[in-house]
N, C-alpha and C positions, 0 to 999 in steps of 0.2 A: 504493499499499500504507500502510495507517495504520500508526501507530506502536504499536496494540493487535496487530496483524496480525504486524508484526515481532518484537515480545516473543514472540507464540505461536509463532513460528517457531525462535527461539532456544531456548526452553524445551522444544519437542519434538526439537531437535537434540541437546541434552543429555541428554535421556531416551533417546532412540534410541542414540546413541554417547557414552556417559557418558566423561568423562576422568579418570585416574586409577583405573580401576576394576581391582579386584583387591587382595588381601592383599599386606603387605609380608614379605618372607623375616625379615627383622632388624628389627623396629621399635623404637624407643626407649619406645613407649606405644601401647596399643592400648585402646579405648574403645568399650563398646556403646552403643547408645542405641535408645530404641523410643517408639513413638506408641501406648499400648494402646487409644487411642479408634479407630484406623482400622486397627491390625495392622503399619503401617510398622516397619522394623528396619532397623539401621545397625551395621556393625563398620567402625571408623576406626582407622588404623594412621598414625602419624606416625614418621618417623627426622628426630631432631633433633641438629645437631651445633652447638657453639658458639652455642647459644640459637637458632639459625636451622632453619627447617623445610626440610630438605633432599630428603627423600620424603615423599607423600601416597598412600594407597591405602586402598580402601574395598570392602566390597560391600554392597549395599542391596537389600532387598526391599520395594517398597511401589509407591505410585502414582506418576504422571509428575511431580507437584510435588516429591515428596520426592526421587527421583532426580536430577532436573535440579538440584535445589538443592544435593544434595551434589557432583554433577559442577561445578559453577560455584564452591563454595566450596573444594574441593580445587585447582582451577586457579589461583583467588585468593591462597590463603595459601602457597602453595609459593613457596619462597626467602624468605619473610618472617620475622621474629623473632617470637616468641612474643608479645610485647607489641603488635606490629603486627597479629596474628592476632587477639588479644583485642580490639584496637579496631575490627578489622571486623566482628567479632561484635556488637559495640554498635551500629555504624553500620546492619548489616543489620537488627537488630530495630528500630531507629528507624526505619526506612523503612518496615518492616511497621506499625509503630503509627501512623503520620504519614500515609502514603500518598505521598509526595514520593520522586523519584527520587534516586539519588546516583551520581554518575559515579564515584566512587572504587570503587563495587562491581562496575565491569565487567558483565559477562553478567548478573549476579546482579540487576541494577535491573530485568531484565526481569520480576522476581517483585513487583514493585512493586503490581500490581493485587491480589494475594492478600490484601491488607489489607482489600478489601471483602467478603471471605468468612473471617469469624472461624473458623469449622470447617477451614478448610484452612490457617490462619497454623501450626498446630502441625505440618503437613506440611511446609513450607516452614523452619521452623526447626529440625527434627529434626537434620540434620547440623552446623548452628551450634550448638547447645546441647551435642551429644556433642562438637565440638571444644572449647569452653568447659570440659567436664568433663576432656579429656583434658589441656589445659593446666593446669587445676588439679591434676592428678594429677602432672603433671611437676613443677610447683612443690613440691608436698608431698614427692615422691619426694627431690627435691634437698634437701630440709630434713633427710631422712632419710639421704641418701647412698644410695639404691638405684634399682632400675629401676621403672617405674610400669606397672601392667597394672590395667584398668577393668573 
């Protein structure tokens, strides 16, 4: 089995059985993201406690790349600090830009091949840019002293 075949299997597994699928009952922040070019949509919920992501939930409607990427992202950021999550977003985007694997991204490095298909990059990054918007909303809300809704 080639590495490309293995990566394809990982992507399909996350698409067919997404991790952390479903909305949270009491999120600290909810953020909506969409890709108007292809119709992918994502609703992301985070429960954050003491600056750490304690729960992640999402509902996604879209292609296999978009849903798999959301599943991979949710699994990867669970238990991380907001700063660590933001760092993972930057690493993921760099991986897609440069086309180089990054072992720190776990299963998400299976999406490295998407860099060869520019039209699919937005599918792969939807969950990550939505996470980025959610963390920004949390930071803004912390400055105002209120809950974050996006």
